[in-house]
C-alpha positions, 0 to 999 in steps of 0.5 A: 429955448433961446436961453438953452441955445445960448448956454450951449454956445457959451459952454462951447466957446469956453471949452474951446478957450480952455483947450486953446489955453492948454495947447498954448501951455504945451506950446510954451513948454515945447518952445522952452525945451527947444530954446534950452536945447540951443542954449538960449537959457533966458528965452527957455526960462521965460517959456517955462514960466509962461507954460507954468503960469498957464497950468503946465506942471512940466513947465513948472518943473523945468522952471524949477531946474532953471532956478536951481541952476541959475539958467536964464534966471537968477539962481534961487534954490528956495524957489526951485525947491518950492516949485518941485515940491508943488509939482511932485505933490501934483504927481509930476515925475520930473519934479519928484526926481529933481527934488530927490536930486536936491536931497541926495546932493544936499546942495539946496536942502539938508542932505537926506538919502532916505528922503531922496530915495522916497522921492526917486521911488515916487518919480520912478513909479510915475514913469521917470526913467532917470529916477528908476536909475537913481533908485538903482544907484542908491541901492548899489551904493548903499545910500539911504538903504541897505546895499542890494544888488538884486534890487538895484538890477531890478530898478536898472531894468525898469529904467531900461524898460522906460528907455534909459540906455544907462539902465540897460548897460548897468542891468547887463553888467549886474546880470553878467556878475550873476545878480 
């Protein structure tokens, strides 16, 4: 009986520790976003790295942004791409969208609109409003896909539904144009 009670107590302590660890990762992410807002980029990148090391996938994605832009850390495109690939593989909309941006711009990797579209689509499906907007833009501009105003309008609508005001504005413009 004593072994059973000890096992239950040990389990409870380990669960509390795990919960505190996760909350700590979330707090680190919040501190990083706050520091970024106030342009304290060195502090922001440290919090993003800490959040990432504690298991926050979002923290990792934002750390990738820091490396890509050289904000608070030395610019390192390769590291940013590796981080975003890892977070996208773990179904993080921010990581997939950022990786899509890299392929669209061709700044850190060989430009590939088709791959950018696939990544933006994945991020959109994961609830990334900006990514839905980017899918729409690629359809509008015929980058990596055939131009399709109706499909662009559909994705602007998705972006709008997810809270992207630019998506709402462009949906309205295409609607007024008869699409």
